C-alpha positions as CSV (number, residue, x, y, z in Angstrom):
1,M,12.3,7.0,-3.4
2,R,11.9,3.3,-3.2
3,L,8.9,1.6,-1.5
4,T,9.4,-1.4,0.7
5,K,8.2,-4.7,-0.7
6,F,5.5,-4.7,2.0
7,T,4.0,-1.5,0.8
8,D,4.2,-2.7,-2.8
9,L,2.4,-5.9,-1.9
10,A,-0.2,-4.1,0.2
11,L,-1.0,-1.7,-2.7
12,R,-1.3,-4.6,-5.2
13,V,-3.6,-6.5,-2.8
14,T,-5.7,-3.3,-2.4
15,M,-5.9,-2.9,-6.2
16,R,-7.0,-6.6,-6.6
17,L,-9.7,-6.2,-4.1
18,A,-10.9,-2.9,-5.6
19,V,-12.0,-4.6,-8.9
20,L,-14.3,-7.2,-7.2
21,E,-17.9,-6.8,-8.0
22,E,-19.9,-5.6,-5.0
23,G,-21.0,-8.4,-2.8
24,T,-18.2,-10.7,-3.9
25,S,-15.1,-11.5,-1.8
26,L,-11.9,-13.4,-2.0
27,T,-10.0,-15.3,0.6
28,T,-6.5,-14.4,1.6
29,R,-5.2,-17.6,-0.1
30,Q,-7.0,-16.7,-3.3
31,V,-5.5,-13.2,-3.3
32,A,-2.0,-14.6,-2.6
33,E,-2.3,-17.1,-5.4
34,A,-3.7,-14.6,-7.9
35,M,-0.9,-12.1,-7.1
36,A,1.8,-14.8,-6.9
37,I,2.7,-13.6,-3.4
38,P,3.5,-15.9,-0.4
39,Y,0.5,-16.5,1.8
40,N,2.2,-15.3,5.0
41,H,3.2,-12.0,3.4
42,T,-0.3,-11.5,2.0
43,A,-1.9,-12.2,5.4
44,K,0.4,-9.6,7.1
45,A,-0.5,-7.0,4.5
46,I,-4.2,-7.7,4.8
47,A,-4.0,-7.5,8.6
48,R,-2.4,-4.0,8.2
49,L,-4.9,-2.9,5.6
50,Q,-7.7,-4.1,7.9
51,H,-6.2,-2.1,10.8
52,L,-6.2,1.0,8.6
53,G,-9.9,0.5,7.7
54,V,-9.1,-0.2,4.0
55,V,-10.1,-3.9,4.0
56,E,-12.9,-5.7,5.7
57,A,-12.2,-9.4,6.6
58,R,-15.0,-11.8,7.5
59,R,-14.3,-15.2,8.9
60,G,-16.2,-18.4,8.3
61,R,-18.5,-19.7,5.7
62,G,-19.4,-16.9,3.3
63,G,-16.5,-14.9,4.6
64,G,-13.7,-13.3,2.8
65,L,-12.0,-10.0,2.0
66,E,-13.6,-6.9,0.6
67,L,-12.4,-3.4,0.1
68,T,-14.3,-0.9,2.3
69,R,-15.9,2.2,0.9
70,F,-13.2,4.2,2.6
71,G,-10.6,1.9,1.0
72,R,-11.9,2.7,-2.5
73,T,-11.6,6.4,-2.0
74,A,-8.5,6.4,0.0
75,S,-5.6,8.6,-1.2
76,I,-2.6,6.6,-2.3
77,G,-0.4,9.2,-0.7
78,W,-2.1,8.7,2.6
79,L,-1.9,4.9,2.2
80,V,1.8,4.9,1.3
81,R,2.5,7.2,4.3
82,E,0.7,4.8,6.6
83,L,2.4,1.8,5.2
84,E,5.9,3.3,4.9
85,G,5.9,5.7,7.8
86,E,7.4,9.1,7.5
87,E,11.0,8.3,8.5
88,E,13.7,10.2,6.8
89,V,15.2,8.9,3.6
90,V,18.7,9.1,5.2
91,T,19.7,8.8,8.8
92,C,22.5,11.2,9.9
93,E,22.5,10.1,13.5
94,G,23.1,6.4,13.2
95,E,25.6,4.2,15.0
96,V,28.3,6.2,13.4
97,P,27.0,9.7,12.9
98,C,27.7,11.4,9.6
99,P,30.6,13.9,9.9
100,L,28.8,16.3,7.5
101,R,25.5,16.5,9.6
102,A,26.3,19.9,11.0
103,A,26.6,21.7,7.6
104,C,24.9,19.3,5.2
105,R,22.0,20.3,2.9
106,L,21.4,16.8,1.6
107,R,19.1,15.8,4.4
108,G,16.8,18.8,3.8
109,A,16.8,18.3,0.1
110,L,15.9,14.6,0.4
111,R,13.2,15.4,3.0
112,A,11.7,17.9,0.5
113,A,11.8,15.3,-2.2
114,Q,10.1,12.8,0.0
115,H,7.3,15.3,0.7
116,A,6.9,16.0,-3.0
117,F,6.7,12.3,-3.7
118,Y,3.9,11.8,-1.2
119,A,2.2,15.0,-2.4
120,S,2.1,13.7,-6.0
121,L,0.3,10.6,-4.8
122,D,-2.2,12.5,-2.6
123,P,-4.8,13.2,-5.3
124,V,-4.7,9.6,-6.6
125,T,-7.3,7.2,-5.2
126,V,-7.5,3.4,-5.2
127,D,-10.5,3.6,-7.6
128,Q,-8.5,5.7,-10.0
129,L,-5.7,3.2,-10.0
130,V,-7.9,0.3,-11.1
131,S,-9.8,2.1,-13.9
132,S,-9.1,0.8,-17.4
133,P,-6.7,-0.6,-18.5
134,S,-5.6,-1.9,-15.1
135,G,-9.0,-3.1,-14.0
136,P,-9.5,-5.8,-16.6
137,V,-6.0,-7.1,-16.1
138,L,-6.6,-7.3,-12.4
139,L,-9.9,-9.2,-13.0
140,G,-8.0,-11.7,-15.1
141,L,-5.8,-12.7,-12.3
142,S,-7.0,-15.9,-10.7
């Protein structure tokens, strides 16, 4: 299964924010520059993460972005499901429906694989992703 660039970006932003010392924050621009991601894409990902309760964003002087307590313990499987949606890997009922759809087993096999993919990510948390050796590398991004 392949993740969208948006999900990849949102996961990397989450990981970057997860290694901040408590009480410190970064701006959206700082995160975008550190991760070499366009500002507009970063802002959209942060808005989605904020909507999910993973990131807290404060405006104004002394503001910035911080990962919430929930964000630190969030399951990566849950987060990817929320960012990707649970649409099927293949669509059999598109503009031109697949002629095999009535007797095909591929759709079910791919759906099972998708469930297994998410299930393998369910026990992994954001905090686990940023433990050593990832954490020091993420801290070095500026």
